[in-house]
C-alpha positions as CSV (number, residue, x, y, z in Angstrom):
1,M,0.6,-6.4,24.5
2,S,2.0,-2.8,24.3
3,L,4.8,-1.9,21.9
4,Q,6.8,0.9,23.6
5,S,8.7,1.6,20.3
6,L,5.3,3.1,18.9
7,A,5.9,6.1,21.2
8,L,8.8,7.1,19.0
9,I,6.3,9.0,16.8
10,E,6.2,11.5,19.6
11,N,9.7,12.5,18.3
12,W,8.6,13.1,14.8
13,P,8.5,16.8,13.7
14,V,4.8,16.6,12.9
15,P,1.7,18.3,14.3
16,T,-0.2,15.0,14.7
17,A,0.7,11.4,14.3
18,A,-0.8,8.0,15.1
19,A,0.5,4.4,14.6
20,G,-0.3,0.8,15.2
21,V,0.8,-2.8,14.7
22,V,-1.4,-5.8,13.9
23,R,-0.9,-9.4,13.4
24,A,-2.4,-11.7,10.8
25,D,-5.1,-12.9,13.1
26,G,-6.2,-9.4,13.9
27,T,-4.5,-9.1,17.2
28,V,-3.5,-5.4,17.7
29,L,-0.1,-5.5,19.3
30,G,-0.1,-1.8,20.2
31,T,-1.2,1.7,19.2
32,H,-0.1,5.1,19.9
33,G,-1.7,8.5,19.2
34,P,-5.2,9.4,17.9
35,V,-5.9,6.2,16.1
36,G,-9.4,7.2,15.2
37,H,-8.3,10.4,13.6
38,R,-8.9,10.7,9.8
39,F,-5.8,11.5,7.9
40,P,-5.3,12.1,4.1
41,L,-3.6,9.1,2.8
42,A,-2.0,10.2,-0.4
43,S,-0.6,7.2,-2.1
44,V,-1.5,4.8,0.7
45,T,-4.8,5.0,-1.2
46,K,-3.3,2.7,-3.8
47,P,-3.3,-0.6,-1.9
48,L,-6.9,0.0,-1.0
49,A,-7.8,0.7,-4.7
50,A,-5.8,-2.3,-5.7
51,Y,-7.6,-4.6,-3.3
52,A,-11.0,-3.4,-4.9
53,V,-9.6,-4.2,-8.4
54,L,-8.7,-7.8,-7.2
55,V,-12.3,-8.2,-5.8
56,A,-13.4,-7.1,-9.3
57,Y,-11.2,-9.6,-10.9
58,E,-12.5,-12.5,-8.5
59,E,-16.1,-11.5,-9.3
60,G,-15.4,-11.9,-13.0
61,A,-15.9,-8.2,-13.9
62,V,-12.3,-8.0,-15.2
63,E,-9.4,-10.0,-16.0
64,L,-5.8,-9.1,-15.0
65,D,-4.4,-9.5,-18.5
66,E,-7.3,-7.8,-20.4
67,P,-6.5,-4.5,-22.2
68,A,-6.8,-1.4,-20.0
69,G,-5.1,1.9,-20.2
70,P,-2.9,2.9,-23.0
71,A,-2.5,0.8,-26.2
72,G,-1.0,-2.6,-25.3
73,A,-1.3,-2.2,-21.6
74,T,-3.5,-4.4,-19.3
75,V,-5.0,-4.3,-15.9
76,R,-1.8,-6.0,-14.6
77,H,0.4,-3.3,-16.1
78,L,-1.6,-0.5,-14.5
79,L,-1.5,-2.2,-11.0
80,A,2.2,-2.9,-11.4
81,H,3.2,0.6,-12.7
82,T,4.5,-0.7,-16.0
83,S,1.8,0.6,-18.4
84,G,4.2,3.3,-19.7
85,L,2.0,6.2,-18.5
86,A,3.7,9.3,-17.0
87,F,3.6,10.0,-13.3
88,D,0.7,12.6,-13.2
89,E,-0.1,12.9,-17.0
90,H,-2.3,10.8,-19.1
91,R,0.5,10.4,-21.8
92,V,2.6,7.4,-22.7
93,T,6.3,7.7,-22.2
94,A,7.4,3.9,-22.6
95,P,6.0,0.8,-24.1
96,P,4.0,-1.4,-21.6
97,G,6.2,-3.7,-19.5
98,E,9.4,-2.0,-20.3
99,R,10.0,0.3,-17.3
100,R,8.6,0.7,-13.8
101,L,7.1,4.2,-14.3
102,Y,5.3,5.0,-11.0
103,S,2.0,6.5,-12.2
104,N,-1.0,8.2,-10.5
105,A,-2.4,8.5,-14.0
106,G,-2.4,4.8,-14.3
107,F,-4.4,4.3,-11.2
108,E,-6.8,6.8,-12.4
109,Q,-7.3,4.9,-15.6
110,L,-7.6,1.7,-13.6
111,G,-10.4,3.3,-11.5
112,D,-12.2,4.3,-14.8
113,H,-11.8,0.8,-16.2
114,I,-13.3,-0.8,-13.2
115,A,-16.2,1.8,-13.1
116,K,-17.0,0.9,-16.7
117,A,-16.8,-2.8,-16.2
118,T,-19.0,-2.8,-13.1
119,D,-21.3,0.2,-13.9
120,I,-20.5,1.4,-10.5
121,P,-18.4,4.6,-9.7
122,F,-15.0,3.5,-8.3
123,A,-15.4,5.1,-5.0
124,E,-18.7,3.3,-4.4
125,Y,-17.2,0.0,-5.7
126,L,-14.4,0.3,-3.2
127,R,-16.8,1.1,-0.4
128,Q,-19.0,-1.9,-1.2
129,A,-16.2,-4.3,-2.1
130,V,-13.6,-3.6,0.7
131,L,-14.5,-0.8,3.1
132,E,-17.9,-1.9,4.2
133,P,-17.2,-5.6,4.7
134,L,-14.1,-4.8,6.8
135,G,-15.9,-2.2,8.9
136,M,-13.7,0.6,7.8
137,T,-16.2,3.2,8.6
138,A,-13.8,6.1,8.8
139,T,-12.5,5.5,5.3
140,S,-13.5,7.1,2.1
141,L,-12.2,7.8,-1.5
142,E,-12.7,11.5,-2.1
143,G,-11.3,11.8,-5.6
144,S,-8.5,10.0,-7.4
145,P,-8.0,6.2,-6.6
146,A,-4.2,7.1,-6.8
147,K,-4.0,9.5,-3.9
148,D,-7.4,10.9,-2.5
149,G,-8.2,8.3,0.2
150,V,-8.9,9.5,3.7
151,S,-8.6,6.9,6.7
152,S,-7.6,6.2,10.2
153,V,-5.0,3.9,11.8
154,E,-7.9,1.9,13.3
155,D,-9.3,1.3,9.9
156,L,-5.9,0.6,8.1
157,L,-5.1,-2.0,10.8
158,R,-8.3,-3.8,9.8
159,F,-7.2,-3.7,6.2
160,A,-3.7,-4.9,7.1
161,A,-5.1,-7.9,9.1
162,E,-7.3,-8.7,6.0
163,V,-4.2,-8.7,3.5
164,Q,-2.3,-10.9,6.0
165,A,-5.2,-13.4,6.3
166,P,-7.6,-12.8,3.5
167,R,-11.3,-13.2,3.9
168,L,-12.5,-11.1,1.0
169,L,-10.2,-12.6,-1.5
170,D,-8.7,-16.1,-2.3
171,P,-5.3,-16.2,-0.5
172,R,-3.8,-17.2,-3.8
173,T,-4.9,-13.9,-5.3
174,V,-3.3,-12.0,-2.4
175,A,-0.1,-14.0,-2.8
176,E,0.0,-12.9,-6.5
177,A,-0.4,-9.2,-5.4
178,M,2.7,-9.7,-3.1
179,T,4.7,-11.3,-6.0
180,V,7.0,-9.3,-8.2
181,Q,5.5,-8.5,-11.5
182,Y,7.7,-8.1,-14.5
183,P,10.9,-9.1,-12.5
184,G,14.1,-7.2,-13.2
185,T,12.2,-4.0,-14.3
186,K,14.2,-0.8,-13.4
187,G,12.6,2.5,-12.2
188,V,12.5,5.4,-9.9
189,L,11.0,4.8,-6.4
190,P,9.6,8.4,-5.6
191,G,11.7,10.0,-2.9
192,Y,14.3,7.3,-2.9
193,G,15.7,7.6,-6.5
194,H,16.6,5.0,-9.1
195,Q,16.3,1.3,-8.1
196,N,17.5,-1.7,-10.1
197,P,15.4,-3.7,-9.8
198,N,12.4,-1.6,-8.7
199,D,10.2,-4.5,-7.5
200,W,6.4,-4.1,-7.4
201,G,3.5,-6.4,-7.0
202,L,-0.2,-5.7,-7.8
203,G,-0.6,-2.4,-6.2
204,F,1.9,-3.0,-3.5
205,E,5.5,-2.1,-3.5
206,I,7.8,-4.9,-2.6
207,R,11.0,-4.0,-0.6
208,G,13.2,-6.6,-2.1
209,G,16.9,-5.4,-2.0
210,K,16.2,-1.7,-2.5
211,S,18.5,0.9,-0.9
212,P,17.7,3.4,0.3
213,H,14.3,2.5,1.3
214,W,11.5,3.8,3.7
215,T,11.3,0.7,5.7
216,G,13.9,-0.5,8.2
217,S,17.4,-2.2,7.6
218,S,16.0,-5.1,9.5
219,S,12.9,-5.3,7.3
220,S,12.9,-8.5,5.3
221,P,13.0,-8.5,1.5
222,R,9.4,-9.9,1.5
223,T,8.1,-6.7,3.1
224,F,5.5,-5.0,1.0
225,G,3.2,-2.0,1.3
226,H,3.2,1.7,0.4
227,F,4.1,5.1,1.7
228,G,2.3,8.4,0.8
229,Q,3.4,12.0,0.2
230,S,1.1,13.1,3.1
231,G,3.5,11.5,5.5
232,T,1.9,8.1,5.7
233,F,2.9,4.5,5.4
234,L,1.6,0.9,5.8
235,W,4.1,-2.0,5.7
236,I,3.4,-5.7,6.0
237,D,6.4,-8.0,6.8
238,P,5.4,-11.7,6.5
239,S,8.7,-12.7,8.1
240,A,8.3,-10.6,11.3
241,G,8.2,-12.6,14.4
242,W,7.0,-11.4,17.8
243,A,8.0,-11.7,21.4
244,G,6.2,-15.0,21.9
245,G,8.6,-16.7,19.7
246,S,6.5,-17.5,16.6
247,S,6.8,-15.7,13.2
248,S,3.3,-15.1,12.0
249,G,4.1,-11.8,10.3
250,A,3.0,-8.3,11.3
251,A,1.9,-5.0,9.8
252,C,2.5,-1.5,10.8
253,V,0.6,1.7,10.0
254,A,1.7,5.2,10.6
255,L,-0.3,8.3,9.6
256,T,0.7,11.9,10.1
257,D,-0.3,15.4,8.8
258,R,3.0,16.6,7.6
259,A,4.2,16.1,4.0
260,F,6.8,13.5,3.3
261,G,10.4,14.9,3.3
262,P,13.8,14.5,4.8
263,W,12.2,14.1,8.2
264,A,10.5,10.9,7.1
265,V,13.6,9.6,5.3
266,E,15.4,9.9,8.6
267,A,12.7,8.8,11.1
268,W,10.7,6.0,9.4
269,P,13.6,3.4,9.1
270,V,14.6,4.0,12.8
271,F,11.0,3.6,13.9
272,T,10.5,0.5,11.8
273,D,13.7,-1.2,13.1
274,A,12.5,-0.4,16.7
275,V,9.1,-1.9,16.1
276,L,10.5,-5.1,14.6
277,A,13.0,-5.4,17.5
278,Q,10.0,-5.8,19.8
279,L,8.0,-8.3,17.7
């Protein structure tokens, strides 16, 4: 199946872009652009890192509610951006669980916590726990687990299929990651302003009723995923149907080499709505 809507990336004001859509059974519904090209992911690194943390949880290396990060915070707080840590500084600005403070520092402390618990550097743990089993050979973590991943559309489609139909994790664990943590928590969604509530799962942002938002007007509230400041996004909409008449869900990945900005705010929702209209 070919999704003509994916060709809309040709209209984006970016030097290079690639996109693809995959169903839960791993069927790639369409791709466009250089899908094997390796792009910096920026914060789309976070869902990959979170998945590795959840593998560590299932392996018994950590517990979601054990202390981690600043005093009073837990692994769960760090995954859900409610640890109280600042955005890019390792300083506390609020008590744990009180506000949704999007934090790169929190994911960096999370990576350190997993490395200590497993006695494996986090980048290597991610490779062994997630990338290698899924055949994501074009993906690597080259620094911070918050923002220094590099990957391709081909690889992220493999990851998106896994999240929709888990093999590496118990489906109940993934369902927890898609579930709002600390419901009702307010906060700022970077690039889109204050949101009340600012719903988040375990490493995945949840669309809920947010407005404005980087997904489409037709995206279901159940949609979850992440976007990155390098002009990248991955969303999974469990309610998305497809042309055959069923509704098994679908995921979309788009990677570019232009920093997020007004161009993305304008282009991404239109693109997403066009993709969803063809599913």
